[in-house]
N, C-alpha and C positions, 0 to 999 in steps of 0.2 A: 670401734664403738658405732660409727654411723652405719656400718653394714648390718649390725644386729638390729638396730632400730628399724631399718628398711625392711629387713626379714620379718621382724615382729609385726609391723604394719600390714605387710602383705599377707601373712597368715591369718591375721584378724579380719581382713577383707574377705579372703576366701571362706573363713568360718562363718561370717555373717551371711553368706549366701543361704545357709540353711534356715535362715529366718525369713526368707523371701517367699511369698505365695504368689504364684503366677495367675490364678484364676480367682476372681472376686466371689463373694457370696452369691448364691443363686437367688433370683428374685421371681416371685410368682404372685400374681394378683388376679382378681376377679371383679366383675362388675356387680355391685349390689350384694344382697344376701340370698337371692334366689336365682342367681345366674348359673353359668356353666363352669365346672371345674375341669382344667386340663392337666392330665398326668403324662409323664414321659419317663423313659428309662434314665436312671442316674448315670449317664455316660457323658462326660464333659470334655474328654481328651481324645483327639482323633489324629490319625496319621496323615501326614502331607500327601496330597495328590491321590488320595484314596477314595473309593466309592463308598457312599453312606446311605443308610436307610434311616430317616428320621420318623420314628413311630410314635404315635400318642393316642390317648384314650380321652373321651369327653364324658363327664358325669354330671347329673343334676346336683347342684351344690346343696340343695336342701335335704335330699333323701339318699344321694349317692347312687342313684340308678344310672347305669350306663346308657349313653345316648347312641342310638342308631336310627337317626331320623333324617330323611331326605330334606327336611325343611331347615336343618341346621347347616350352615355353611362355614367352612373353616378356611382361613387364609394363612399362607406361610411366607415370611419375609426373612431374608439373610443379609447380614451386614459384615463387612470385613473390618480389619483392625484400624482402618482410617475412617470408618463410619460410612463408607460407600454402600449404597443398597445394590447388591450384586445379584440378587435372585428373589423372584416373587412368583407365587402362583395364587390366583383369585379363588380357586375352588380345589381344595385338597381331596382326592378320591378316597374311598374306603379301600383298605387292603383286600384283594381278591381272596375269596374263601378258599379257593383252590390252592393258594400259596401257604398260607399260615392257618387257615381254618378259624380265623377270628373275624367275625362280622362287624364288630363295633370298633374297629381300630382304623385310624387314619394313618397314611404313610406318604412321606415325600421322599422320592429317590433323587438323590443329589449326585451329580457327576463330580469326579475328583478334581476336575479342572477348575472348580470353583474354590478349591483349597490349595492353590499353587504356591501361596506364600504361608510361612509360619507366623504365628502370632495369635492374638485373641480376636475371635469372632463372636457374633451374637445373633440369635434368631428369635423371631417373634411368631407366636401362633395366636390367632384370634378367631373365636367361634361365636357365632350369634345366629338367632332367628329373628322374627319381627319384633319380639318383646324383651328378650333377654340374651345375655351373652357372657363372654369371659376371655381372658387372654393370659398368656405367660411370656415372660422375657427371660431367655436363657443364655448366659455367656458360655462359650466353648472355647477350648484351646487347641490350636493345630501345632504339633510338633513333628520333627523328622522321624521319630520313632513311634509315635502314637502313645507315649507314655509320659506322664508328668511326674517328676520327682516329688516325693513327700519331704516333709520337714525332717523326719527321721532318717530317711535315705540321704538327704542332703548333708546331715550331720555325719553319717558314716563316711560319705564321700570326702567330707572336709578332714576328718580324723585320718582317713587313709591317705589323703593328699599330704597332710602334715607329716605323717610317717615317711612317705616317700621323699619329701623334701629334706628331711633330716638325714636319711640314708644317702640320698644323692649328694648332699654337702660333704658327708664323711667320706664317701667313695671318691669324690672329686678332689678333696683336700689331699688324701693319701696317694691318689694317682699323680698328683703334682709333686709332692714332697719326697716320695720314695726315690732314692737315687737309682740311676740306670747304669752310669759309668762304673767300670771295675776300679778297685782301690789300687792307687799307685804310690810309689815312694818318691823320694826327692829327686831321683834321677829320671822320673817319668816312666819307670818300669812297672808293669802290673805284678802286684804282690798278692792279690786276692781277687777272686771272681765274685762279683755281686750277684748272688742268686735271687735277690729280691726284685731284680729287673723283670723276671717273669710274672711276679705277683703284681708289679706295676702295669704290665701289658694287660693281665687279666682285669685289674681295677679300671683301666680305660674302657675296656669292652663292657664291663659292668655298669659304668657311668653312662655310656651310651644307651644301654638297655634301660636303666632307670629313668633316663630323661624321656625316652619313648613312652614308657609307662605314665610318667607325669603328664606328657602331652595328651595321652589317650584320656586321662581323667578329665583334663581341661576341655577336651573335645566334647565329652559326655556332659559336663556341667553346662558349657555354653550352648549345647544343643537342646537342653531341657529346661533353660531359664530365659524367659523372654528378654530380660535386660541384658542378656549376653549373646543373643543371637547375631548381633552385628560383628562379633569376633569369631564366630564359628568358622567362616570361610578362611580366615588368616590362620587360625590355629590348626585347622584341619589340613591346610596346604602344607605347613611346616611339618606336621606329623606324617602325612603321606610321602613327602619328600624324603624325610629321614627313614621311613620304612623301606623305601625304594633303594636307599643307599646302604641299608643294613647288611645285605649279603656282600657287596663289594668291601664294606668296612670289615667284616669278619675275615674275608680273604686276606686283606691287607694285614690284619693282626696276625693271622696264621703264618703269613710269609715273613713278617717282622720277627715272630717268635723263632721260626726255622732259621733265619739268617743269624739271630742272636746266639742260638745254639751252636751253629757251625763255627761262628767266630770264637766263642768261649772254648769250644773243643780245641781249636787251633791254638788259642792263648795257653790253655792248660797243658797242651803237649809241649809248647815252647818252654813253659815255666818248668816242666818236668825234666826236659833237657838240660836247662841251665842249672837247677838247684836239685834235681833228683827227688823232688816232692810232688805230690798229687793232692790237690785240694778236693 
């Protein structure tokens, strides 16, 4: 009974992951009613150690006219997940016309070394002239894959994980309970060869494969959720270790099956000699 309770709690914890949102709502603000409005691409998740271009446009808040004025100065500030100010530029240049053909676009080219750690970062852009200004504060997420799981995807992961757990438990149970030894009489003589032993060996291999699949899903979940990144290295180590052992494990199962077949053939031959029967 205790085992079922623990399993249920574990499944509920995994399923609740789908309700976690890694990135907070985006925040944008401006100074006054006649200041500058800053627009940026709606890209908030980036890949770790990758090179990024942070592009943005500046508009007059009152009439929406794009700004391309040398008197307007834009500054860029980047903060990591611990709040440290890791990058700043006092004057963001316009994007060269020869590259994108856009004359009213500002761009900050960011080296991937600034994103060596996963987690939530934030950047601030502020633009102003002598009388008006505006700013935005944008949270971004750095993951190993550059992808953030949505709630719907997380729910699918959780359902798939639950299905694998149930199949894994069933495979492991029958791999343990199916008999391997041949049936013997009271004299200790084999009277029937247990053919299910080969299904038992198959289930052992299947259990190993299902456990690898289970670990692979855990790696994906821990890699895409900020609250689970501390477990990523540990789970990934176990997964990679078991993957490296998979070929030797398969070889062992094949050798085990081969030896079992040879032994059963000899036992069957002996039984035929003694009783003139063949099973």
